[in-house]
Backbone bond lengths (Angstrom), bond angles and torsions (degrees), N, CA, C in turn:
res aa  C-N    CA-C-N  psi(-1)  N-CA   C-N-CA  omega(-1)  CA-C   N-CA-C  phi
1 X - - - 1.445 - - 1.530 110.75 -
2 X 1.316 115.41 -42.41 1.451 120.70 -178.73 1.531 111.13 -62.57
3 X 1.345 116.45 -40.92 1.462 120.87 -179.00 1.526 111.30 -64.04
4 X 1.326 115.94 -33.32 1.459 120.82 179.24 1.526 110.46 -62.19
5 X 1.317 117.31 -45.18 1.461 120.70 179.32 1.521 111.90 -70.88
6 X 1.309 117.00 -34.89 1.459 120.84 177.71 1.527 110.70 -63.95
7 X 1.327 115.56 -41.34 1.460 119.60 177.70 1.523 111.09 -64.83
8 X 1.327 117.25 -44.34 1.467 120.45 178.26 1.521 111.48 -62.91
9 X 1.324 116.82 -40.13 1.463 120.62 178.47 1.524 110.72 -64.71
10 X 1.324 117.35 -42.22 1.462 121.07 179.27 1.527 110.96 -64.37
11 X 1.332 116.85 -43.46 1.471 119.87 179.03 1.527 111.73 -65.98
12 X 1.320 116.80 -41.86 1.466 120.26 179.07 1.526 110.52 -64.95
13 X 1.330 117.41 -42.25 1.467 121.10 179.47 1.524 110.94 -64.71
14 X 1.324 116.62 -44.03 1.466 120.32 178.24 1.515 111.90 -62.42
15 X 1.335 116.31 -42.44 1.462 119.92 177.97 1.514 112.24 -63.32
16 X 1.320 116.26 -41.10 1.464 120.14 178.78 1.524 111.54 -65.02
17 X 1.317 116.86 -42.50 1.469 120.59 177.48 1.526 109.94 -62.07
18 X 1.328 117.20 -41.36 1.464 121.25 178.54 1.529 111.04 -61.85
19 X 1.323 117.54 -46.22 1.466 121.05 179.62 1.523 112.11 -63.54
20 X 1.317 117.59 -41.81 1.464 120.98 178.68 1.529 109.81 -64.17
21 X 1.319 117.31 -39.25 1.467 120.63 178.43 1.523 110.99 -63.65
22 X 1.325 117.62 -43.81 1.471 121.34 178.65 1.527 110.47 -63.50
23 X 1.322 117.46 -45.16 1.471 120.38 179.44 1.520 111.32 -62.78
24 X 1.328 117.49 -41.22 1.466 120.78 178.23 1.526 110.67 -62.48
25 X 1.332 117.48 -42.63 1.461 120.92 178.74 1.522 111.27 -62.63
26 X 1.327 117.59 -40.15 1.463 120.55 179.50 1.517 112.31 -69.09
27 X 1.325 117.38 -34.98 1.464 120.47 177.39 1.526 110.24 -68.31
28 X 1.327 117.51 -40.74 1.457 121.53 -178.54 1.522 112.73 -73.50
29 X 1.317 117.73 -35.03 1.462 122.02 -176.86 1.527 110.00 -137.35
30 X 1.329 117.89 78.65 1.469 119.65 -178.24 1.526 113.25 -65.01
31 X 1.327 117.88 -16.52 1.461 120.18 -179.93 1.525 112.19 -70.77
32 X 1.328 117.95 -6.59 1.460 121.20 177.35 1.526 110.39 -58.06
33 X 1.315 117.13 -36.91 1.458 121.22 -176.99 1.521 113.70 -81.32
34 X 1.335 117.84 -13.05 1.462 119.24 -178.40 1.525 109.78 -74.15
35 X 1.321 116.09 143.02 1.460 121.32 -176.46 1.520 112.12 -78.32
36 X 1.318 117.20 -31.58 1.451 120.10 -176.89 1.525 111.01 -100.72
37 X 1.319 114.80 152.87 1.456 120.81 177.08 1.519 107.34 -89.80
38 X 1.313 116.32 124.21 1.456 120.28 -178.85 1.516 109.68 -90.16
39 X 1.310 115.49 138.22 1.458 120.25 175.76 1.515 109.22 -83.66
40 X 1.323 116.47 147.47 1.452 121.77 178.90 1.514 110.81 -81.01
41 X 1.287 115.58 -179.79 1.462 122.14 179.58 1.528 109.80 -66.18
42 X 1.318 115.83 155.39 1.459 120.54 177.10 1.527 109.60 -69.21
43 X 1.320 116.01 148.49 1.472 121.14 176.16 1.525 106.47 -78.88
44 X 1.342 118.58 111.81 1.466 120.93 -170.73 1.526 115.23 -85.57
45 X 1.312 117.60 10.91 1.461 120.01 -178.90 1.510 109.62 -129.54
46 X 1.334 117.70 163.57 1.468 119.16 177.90 1.525 109.67 -60.59
47 X 1.316 116.49 143.84 1.459 120.48 -177.44 1.525 111.51 -85.72
48 X 1.327 116.84 -32.32 1.465 121.11 -179.74 1.531 108.76 -66.41
49 X 1.299 115.82 125.65 1.461 120.96 -178.13 1.519 112.95 92.75
50 X 1.307 117.04 -10.78 1.470 121.78 -179.55 1.537 111.01 -127.32
51 X 1.323 116.71 37.27 1.459 120.97 -176.88 1.529 113.00 -69.49
52 X 1.327 117.14 -25.41 1.459 121.23 -179.85 1.521 108.58 -90.53
53 X 1.323 116.20 88.13 1.467 122.52 -173.10 1.520 113.06 -59.62
54 X 1.345 116.62 -39.61 1.461 117.85 -174.19 1.528 113.88 -74.87
55 X 1.350 118.27 -2.68 1.463 118.38 174.08 1.529 110.66 -70.59
56 X 1.321 117.81 -29.90 1.468 121.76 175.77 1.529 112.26 -107.59
57 X 1.335 116.29 -29.72 1.459 119.98 -173.12 1.521 114.22 -108.08
58 X 1.331 117.92 9.30 1.460 120.41 175.85 1.521 110.16 -65.85
59 X 1.324 117.34 173.83 1.467 120.78 -177.42 1.517 112.16 -57.92
60 X 1.322 118.71 -28.02 1.456 121.39 179.13 1.531 111.59 -106.41
61 X 1.330 117.79 12.69 1.458 122.35 -176.65 1.519 113.30 -79.55
62 X 1.315 114.98 179.80 1.461 122.38 -179.12 1.524 110.79 -63.44
63 X 1.322 116.57 -47.68 1.469 123.23 177.36 1.528 107.93 -121.47
64 X 1.329 117.54 82.56 1.467 119.04 -174.35 1.525 112.95 -65.23
65 X 1.328 114.70 146.30 1.459 120.20 177.09 1.528 109.91 -81.81
66 X 1.330 118.29 164.71 1.470 121.22 -179.85 1.529 112.04 -65.25
67 X 1.299 116.24 159.37 1.464 122.34 -178.83 1.526 111.11 -58.26
68 X 1.332 118.39 -34.96 1.464 120.16 -177.99 1.531 112.90 -68.00
69 X 1.339 118.02 -7.08 1.461 121.80 176.30 1.530 111.83 -88.17
70 X 1.314 118.25 -5.58 1.463 120.88 -179.49 1.516 110.41 -59.71
71 X 1.312 116.01 138.61 1.456 120.81 177.36 1.512 114.87 94.03
72 X 1.328 118.36 -11.93 1.460 120.97 179.45 1.518 108.94 -84.86
73 X 1.323 117.07 142.93 1.463 121.00 179.24 1.529 110.36 -83.24
74 X 1.326 116.14 166.38 1.464 120.70 178.72 1.534 111.54 -61.89
75 X 1.308 117.22 -32.93 1.460 120.90 -179.18 1.521 113.75 -70.60
76 X 1.327 117.47 -16.39 1.461 119.95 -177.38 1.526 112.99 -88.83
77 X 1.312 119.14 -8.29 1.469 121.85 -176.58 1.524 112.05 -59.91
78 X 1.336 115.81 -40.94 1.465 119.43 -177.05 1.526 112.83 -74.80
79 X 1.318 117.49 -2.96 1.451 120.13 173.76 1.520 111.12 -68.07
80 X 1.332 116.89 -30.35 1.469 121.53 179.63 1.520 112.50 -116.53
81 X 1.318 116.85 -34.92 1.468 121.00 -176.36 1.525 109.77 -96.92
82 X 1.331 116.26 131.25 1.462 123.14 -178.75 1.519 108.48 -97.40
83 X 1.324 115.37 139.50 1.461 118.37 174.45 1.520 109.73 -62.60
84 X 1.312 117.30 140.12 1.463 122.04 -177.60 1.529 110.41 -62.48
85 X 1.346 117.73 -36.16 1.469 119.20 -179.69 1.524 111.65 -68.96
86 X 1.353 118.45 -24.62 1.460 121.35 178.32 1.543 111.25 -83.24
87 X 1.331 116.11 -25.82 1.458 118.23 -178.33 1.530 111.66 -82.58
88 X 1.315 117.43 -15.30 1.481 120.96 178.61 1.517 109.05 -77.15
89 X 1.335 117.23 144.25 1.487 119.58 179.62 1.508 112.66 -68.65
């Protein structure tokens, strides 16, 4: 009898932790539910000489990036952000 309640308690606790984790992820990144991938703002400065984005845009930089950008490498910036010289006709 005791094992039956222990199993139910473990399953209920695991389910609750799972739901809280999903809700936290949705609050932090609501774009998870969007169907389309949104492009970021254009890079408004020359790229040559400024390849290391986090030197200016790191959490302690002059223009820090949002918290949801944590963990991304410098090489991944151009996956969403377009160079300003490429976006011009």
